[in-house]
Short mmCIF file of the C-alpha atoms (twelve columns), coordinates in Angstrom:
data_MODEL
# 
_entry.id   MODEL 
# 
loop_
_atom_site.group_PDB 
_atom_site.id 
_atom_site.type_symbol 
_atom_site.label_atom_id 
_atom_site.label_alt_id 
_atom_site.label_comp_id 
_atom_site.label_asym_id 
_atom_site.label_seq_id 
_atom_site.Cartn_x 
_atom_site.Cartn_y 
_atom_site.Cartn_z 
_atom_site.pdbx_PDB_model_num 
ATOM 1   C CA . MET A 1   -16.779 -55.676 -5.230  1 
ATOM 2   C CA . ILE A 2   -19.292 -52.653 -7.219  1 
ATOM 3   C CA . SER A 3   -19.438 -50.693 -4.249  1 
ATOM 4   C CA . VAL A 4   -15.186 -51.020 -3.165  1 
ATOM 5   C CA . LEU A 5   -14.423 -48.781 -6.399  1 
ATOM 6   C CA . PRO A 6   -16.561 -45.771 -5.487  1 
ATOM 7   C CA . ILE A 7   -14.792 -45.862 -1.834  1 
ATOM 8   C CA . ALA A 8   -11.704 -46.314 -3.273  1 
ATOM 9   C CA . LEU A 9   -12.098 -43.272 -5.904  1 
ATOM 10  C CA . SER A 10  -13.154 -41.025 -3.048  1 
ATOM 11  C CA . ILE A 11  -10.338 -42.008 -0.712  1 
ATOM 12  C CA . THR A 12  -8.338  -41.199 -3.713  1 
ATOM 13  C CA . ALA A 13  -9.868  -37.976 -4.394  1 
ATOM 14  C CA . LEU A 14  -9.859  -36.939 -0.622  1 
ATOM 15  C CA . ILE A 15  -5.901  -37.500 -0.572  1 
ATOM 16  C CA . PHE A 16  -5.418  -35.890 -3.862  1 
ATOM 17  C CA . SER A 17  -7.307  -32.600 -2.245  1 
ATOM 18  C CA . VAL A 18  -5.180  -32.675 0.792   1 
ATOM 19  C CA . TYR A 19  -1.747  -32.778 -1.340  1 
ATOM 20  C CA . VAL A 20  -3.331  -29.717 -3.482  1 
ATOM 21  C CA . PHE A 21  -4.447  -28.020 -0.514  1 
ATOM 22  C CA . PHE A 22  -1.127  -27.887 1.426   1 
ATOM 23  C CA . ASN A 23  1.095   -27.784 -1.875  1 
ATOM 24  C CA . SER A 24  -1.091  -24.187 -3.033  1 
ATOM 25  C CA . ARG A 25  -0.560  -23.404 0.578   1 
ATOM 26  C CA . VAL A 26  3.508   -23.554 0.228   1 
ATOM 27  C CA . ARG A 27  3.184   -22.026 -2.960  1 
ATOM 28  C CA . ASP A 28  1.167   -19.332 -1.814  1 
ATOM 29  C CA . ARG A 29  3.304   -18.446 1.187   1 
ATOM 30  C CA . ARG A 30  6.689   -18.449 -1.107  1 
ATOM 31  C CA . ASP A 31  5.013   -16.151 -3.136  1 
ATOM 32  C CA . VAL A 32  4.065   -13.328 -0.442  1 
ATOM 33  C CA . LEU A 33  7.591   -13.823 0.797   1 
ATOM 34  C CA . MET A 34  8.727   -12.877 -2.675  1 
ATOM 35  C CA . LYS A 35  6.209   -9.931  -3.373  1 
ATOM 36  C CA . MET A 36  7.258   -8.542  0.275   1 
ATOM 37  C CA . SER A 37  11.271  -8.736  -0.869  1 
ATOM 38  C CA . GLU A 38  10.108  -7.195  -4.034  1 
ATOM 39  C CA . MET A 39  8.851   -4.541  -1.780  1 
ATOM 40  C CA . PHE A 40  12.032  -4.481  0.586   1 
ATOM 41  C CA . ILE A 41  14.133  -3.743  -2.101  1 
ATOM 42  C CA . SER A 42  12.223  -0.754  -3.917  1 
ATOM 43  C CA . ASP A 43  13.504  2.234   -4.098  1 
ATOM 44  C CA . ASP A 44  11.814  4.164   -1.815  1 
ATOM 45  C CA . LEU A 45  12.155  1.543   1.065   1 
ATOM 46  C CA . GLU A 46  15.947  1.225   0.773   1 
ATOM 47  C CA . LYS A 47  15.571  5.130   1.018   1 
ATOM 48  C CA . GLY A 48  14.087  5.095   3.838   1 
ATOM 49  C CA . ARG A 49  16.205  2.407   5.621   1 
ATOM 50  C CA . TYR A 50  19.361  4.292   4.197   1 
ATOM 51  C CA . LEU A 51  18.041  7.486   5.811   1 
ATOM 52  C CA . LEU A 52  17.078  5.551   8.772   1 
ATOM 53  C CA . PHE A 53  20.699  4.480   9.449   1 
ATOM 54  C CA . ASN A 54  22.322  8.108   8.391   1 
ATOM 55  C CA . LYS A 55  19.865  10.510  9.928   1 
ATOM 56  C CA . VAL A 56  18.375  9.127   12.689  1 
ATOM 57  C CA . THR A 57  20.939  8.883   15.982  1 
ATOM 58  C CA . ASP A 58  18.951  10.177  18.837  1 
ATOM 59  C CA . LYS A 59  15.396  11.451  19.275  1 
ATOM 60  C CA . ALA A 60  16.695  15.082  18.689  1 
ATOM 61  C CA . SER A 61  17.561  13.767  14.958  1 
ATOM 62  C CA . VAL A 62  14.265  12.918  14.308  1 
ATOM 63  C CA . ASP A 63  12.677  16.463  14.971  1 
ATOM 64  C CA . HIS A 64  15.478  17.295  11.997  1 
ATOM 65  C CA . LEU A 65  13.965  15.195  9.428   1 
ATOM 66  C CA . ASP A 66  12.453  16.684  6.583   1 
ATOM 67  C CA . ASP A 67  8.846   15.953  5.839   1 
ATOM 68  C CA . GLN A 68  9.884   13.574  2.647   1 
ATOM 69  C CA . GLU A 69  12.529  11.961  4.954   1 
ATOM 70  C CA . TYR A 70  10.257  11.154  7.880   1 
ATOM 71  C CA . HIS A 71  7.678   9.729   5.498   1 
ATOM 72  C CA . ASN A 72  10.481  7.179   3.800   1 
ATOM 73  C CA . ILE A 73  11.676  6.058   7.255   1 
ATOM 74  C CA . ASN A 74  8.164   5.591   8.786   1 
ATOM 75  C CA . ARG A 75  7.145   3.558   5.362   1 
ATOM 76  C CA . ALA A 76  10.066  1.540   5.612   1 
ATOM 77  C CA . LEU A 77  9.289   0.571   9.152   1 
ATOM 78  C CA . SER A 78  5.820   0.131   8.200   1 
ATOM 79  C CA . ALA A 79  6.983   -2.544  5.941   1 
ATOM 80  C CA . PHE A 80  8.887   -4.395  8.262   1 
ATOM 81  C CA . ASN A 81  5.742   -4.302  10.938  1 
ATOM 82  C CA . LEU A 82  3.968   -6.157  7.882   1 
ATOM 83  C CA . LEU A 83  6.131   -8.371  7.751   1 
ATOM 84  C CA . GLY A 84  5.927   -9.492  10.995  1 
ATOM 85  C CA . LEU A 85  2.347   -9.321  10.988  1 
ATOM 86  C CA . TYR A 86  2.302   -11.820 8.095   1 
ATOM 87  C CA . VAL A 87  4.661   -13.999 10.063  1 
ATOM 88  C CA . LYS A 88  2.932   -14.042 13.385  1 
ATOM 89  C CA . ASN A 89  -0.266  -15.133 11.106  1 
ATOM 90  C CA . GLY A 90  1.098   -17.742 9.493   1 
ATOM 91  C CA . TYR A 91  1.195   -16.063 6.086   1 
ATOM 92  C CA . ILE A 92  4.727   -16.279 5.702   1 
ATOM 93  C CA . SER A 93  7.267   -18.940 7.058   1 
ATOM 94  C CA . GLU A 94  8.862   -17.606 10.202  1 
ATOM 95  C CA . LYS A 95  12.280  -19.315 9.260   1 
ATOM 96  C CA . GLU A 96  12.130  -18.173 5.928   1 
ATOM 97  C CA . ALA A 97  11.328  -14.697 6.797   1 
ATOM 98  C CA . ILE A 98  14.401  -14.442 9.612   1 
ATOM 99  C CA . GLU A 99  16.472  -16.284 6.888   1 
ATOM 100 C CA . THR A 100 15.615  -13.716 4.314   1 
ATOM 101 C CA . TRP A 101 15.296  -10.472 5.989   1 
ATOM 102 C CA . GLY A 102 16.193  -11.213 9.711   1 
ATOM 103 C CA . TRP A 103 19.645  -9.272  9.418   1 
ATOM 104 C CA . SER A 104 17.821  -5.972  8.040   1 
ATOM 105 C CA . VAL A 105 15.075  -6.311  10.708  1 
ATOM 106 C CA . TYR A 106 17.484  -6.392  13.650  1 
ATOM 107 C CA . ARG A 107 19.699  -4.142  12.276  1 
ATOM 108 C CA . SER A 108 17.001  -1.603  11.416  1 
ATOM 109 C CA . TRP A 109 14.757  -2.092  14.662  1 
ATOM 110 C CA . VAL A 110 18.145  -1.258  16.734  1 
ATOM 111 C CA . ALA A 111 18.641  1.950   14.509  1 
ATOM 112 C CA . ALA A 112 14.743  2.633   14.775  1 
ATOM 113 C CA . GLN A 113 14.484  2.942   18.625  1 
ATOM 114 C CA . PRO A 114 14.890  7.110   18.515  1 
ATOM 115 C CA . PHE A 115 12.415  7.345   15.825  1 
ATOM 116 C CA . LEU A 116 9.912   4.632   17.576  1 
ATOM 117 C CA . GLU A 117 10.536  6.816   20.901  1 
ATOM 118 C CA . HIS A 118 9.334   9.823   18.900  1 
ATOM 119 C CA . ARG A 119 6.586   8.176   17.575  1 
ATOM 120 C CA . GLU A 120 5.460   7.024   20.948  1 
ATOM 121 C CA . GLN A 121 5.920   10.357  22.755  1 
ATOM 122 C CA . GLY A 122 3.856   12.235  19.852  1 
ATOM 123 C CA . HIS A 123 1.202   9.634   19.470  1 
ATOM 124 C CA . GLY A 124 1.100   8.283   23.083  1 
ATOM 125 C CA . TYR A 125 1.272   4.404   21.882  1 
ATOM 126 C CA . ARG A 126 4.360   2.173   20.693  1 
ATOM 127 C CA . PRO A 127 3.582   2.033   16.853  1 
ATOM 128 C CA . TRP A 128 4.574   -1.550  15.070  1 
ATOM 129 C CA . PRO A 129 4.070   -4.008  17.596  1 
ATOM 130 C CA . TYR A 130 4.633   -6.603  14.926  1 
ATOM 131 C CA . PHE A 131 7.827   -5.244  13.889  1 
ATOM 132 C CA . ASP A 132 8.807   -5.477  17.774  1 
ATOM 133 C CA . LEU A 133 7.748   -8.986  17.907  1 
ATOM 134 C CA . LEU A 134 9.535   -10.059 14.517  1 
ATOM 135 C CA . ALA A 135 12.777  -8.030  15.751  1 
ATOM 136 C CA . GLU A 136 12.427  -10.161 19.101  1 
ATOM 137 C CA . LYS A 137 12.468  -13.257 17.266  1 
ATOM 138 C CA . THR A 138 14.832  -12.484 14.851  1 
ATOM 139 C CA . ARG A 139 17.348  -11.848 17.842  1 
ATOM 140 C CA . GLU A 140 16.288  -15.098 19.785  1 
ATOM 141 C CA . THR A 141 17.070  -17.113 16.669  1 
ATOM 142 C CA . LEU A 142 20.343  -15.514 15.331  1 
ATOM 143 C CA . SER A 143 21.368  -15.792 18.960  1 
ATOM 144 C CA . ARG A 144 20.431  -19.760 18.872  1 
ATOM 145 C CA . SER A 145 22.401  -20.506 15.625  1 
ATOM 146 C CA . GLY A 146 25.621  -18.984 17.197  1 
ATOM 147 C CA . ASN A 147 25.724  -15.858 15.457  1 
ATOM 148 C CA . PRO A 148 24.186  -13.120 18.157  1 
ATOM 149 C CA . PRO A 149 23.190  -9.915  16.169  1 
ATOM 150 C CA . GLU A 150 25.392  -7.060  16.643  1 
ATOM 151 C CA . TYR A 151 24.535  -3.166  15.506  1 
ATOM 152 C CA . LYS A 152 27.342  -1.396  14.109  1 
ATOM 153 C CA . VAL A 153 26.505  1.915   12.543  1 
ATOM 154 C CA . VAL A 154 28.834  1.909   9.331   1 
ATOM 155 C CA . HIS A 155 28.625  5.410   7.139   1 
ATOM 156 C CA . ARG A 156 29.792  5.006   3.378   1 
ATOM 157 C CA . SER A 157 32.304  7.117   2.495   1 
ATOM 158 C CA . PRO A 158 31.431  10.213  -0.033  1 
ATOM 159 C CA . ARG A 159 32.527  9.109   -3.512  1 
ATOM 160 C CA . ASN A 160 35.373  11.280  -4.849  1 
ATOM 161 C CA . LYS A 161 33.610  13.342  -7.971  1 
ATOM 162 C CA . SER A 162 37.007  14.661  -9.017  1 
ATOM 163 C CA . ASN A 163 37.620  12.036  -11.487 1 
# 
């Protein structure tokens, strides 16, 4: 009877350790997604996406971007690539990433094609492979859900400043 107690305590400790491990993994993945979301709604990444949708229409338009605009778009696309890498490596749940940022990922990926081609032509390789992978997974997921992604360019109307 005395030897059963240490075995029971060891099994209980093992079960508790496994529970703590999985629970902390879920929390860590959620925290990483929250940090990524905070990053995506930051002013500079929002500006990069705004410029992507409003200034990049073809490869020639990329040449007309000033250095700051180019940098802002580049940073926004790099962030999507990082999100794709985190999904690929399991740091973030694919399902949650697509539910949270899927439409933005896909729309940005479609809008970014001229920018990506410009970078590929200038640097000799296709940049941001994880962005491509995430956009494809997003397209498949949204299509399976009966909500196939479509890309429409919608420009904001300038505000009338004379009130």
